[in-house]
C-alpha positions, 0 to 999 in steps of 0.5 A: 467503529468506522474509518479508513486505516493504514496498516503495515502488513508483515511478511508471512500472513495473507492480506485476508488473514491479516485483516481477520487479525485486525477484526479480532483485536478490535473485537468488531461485531459480525455485522460490521464490514471490514475489507482491504484494498490492493492485496499484498502476496503473503511473502510481501510486506508493506502498506495495506489500506483497510476500510471498516464499515460500509461507507469506508469499504466502498471508498477502497475502490475510489482510493486505489483505482487509478492511483500510483503505487510505490514499491521497494523490491529485491530481485534475483537475476540468474534464476527463475521461479514458477511463481515469479517470487521466492516461494516457487520452484527456483531454477538457476540459469547460466549467468556469467558471474565473472562479468563485472557488476559495473557492466551488469549495472548498465545493462539492468538500467537500460533494460528497466528503461525499455520496460517503461515503453511497454504498455501491457504486462502479462500477469503471473501464472500464480495470481488471483485473476479469475478464469471462468470464476476460479483464480488462476493460481488454483487452476495452476495448482490443479495442473491446468495449463492456462493463458493469461491475457496482457493487461494495460498497465504502466511503469512510471519510474524505476531506480536501481538502488543497489547491486551485488553478486552472491553465490553466482547470482545477482541481487538488485534492490529497485524502487518502482513507481507503477500504475494500479494493476501492475505486478512487480513479479511480472516486472522481475520476470520480464527484466530477467527475460530481457537480460537473458538470465531469468529473474524473480522477486526475493523480497517486496515492500509496498511503501506508498499508495497515492499520498498514503505512506508506509511511514504513517502505517499502524501495526496491530499493537498500536491499536491498544495505544495512541493512534492518529486521525488525519482529517481534511475538508474543503468547501465553506470551512474557513471563517466559520469558526471551524478550528475553534469548534474542533479545539473545543471538542478535542479538549472535552474528549481529551484529544491532542493535536491541531486544527489548521487552515490550508490553501484548499480548506481545513486540516485537522490532526487528532491523537488519542485512544481509538475510541476517543478518536471515533467520537471525535471524528463523528462530531467534527465531520459536519463542522460548526453551524455555517460550515458546508463541507463539499469534500472530506477525507479522513484516515487513521494511522500511527502517531507521526509527532507527539503533541501535548495539547490541542492547539490552533495553527 
């Protein structure tokens, strides 16, 4: 078993625990490496990229470093949390609930634009950043006073999607595109401080990592059904019979989908049982005689559009 997998982690389990569930469902032997990139807090949900076997766990850093990520967050304004999210100790502040939401909307948009100008960000006190080998959250829970250094990150884009008042608090939903290493919890905290009312993250979902999207992610139950393999390669992969070569293997293995020449190489989509697709991936990874692959990328996700046979586009 090997590959890069897109999963939809639900709210509740930690990223590490969710990966252990994947390992259990797949019945992976103890000697098979499995890891994840871009940890999601337990309360958060969304796209989690998982690598299985050494070649793919090594790819995780390549896939995630210097890669933009998109989140959808519900932020509460008018209160603070010691963890900067809903799981911490919440303290309400003196927000003026009589102020018209239209005025708040203007203030919030202006404050978010100002945050784009910040080149650094102080991580949350309850974070996994190591301080002398121990996570910051562990030191905080032990009652220590800690100081975290600002990290160089960037807020690429932000959009206010909705705003409403409930019980004297303001709830906003924002879509945020950020650089690697950016903390949405710190964004909520800084936004609340800028507005003078406090803020924390109430709900968080990661929807994109680079070109990978949550809409293509698997849930655990999908592993027992049909899944989809996406394969792309560049180099000497056209005019060498690659598409026909792929179709022949697909037909033998009972894989449906297609192979297609694209501007920079070849694109293959295969659908079937995971065990079938594992064999399919191994056989197409070198291509036919005469092909020379300079770069390839492959990943497993949910079935986007069902096909009835394998064809050449």
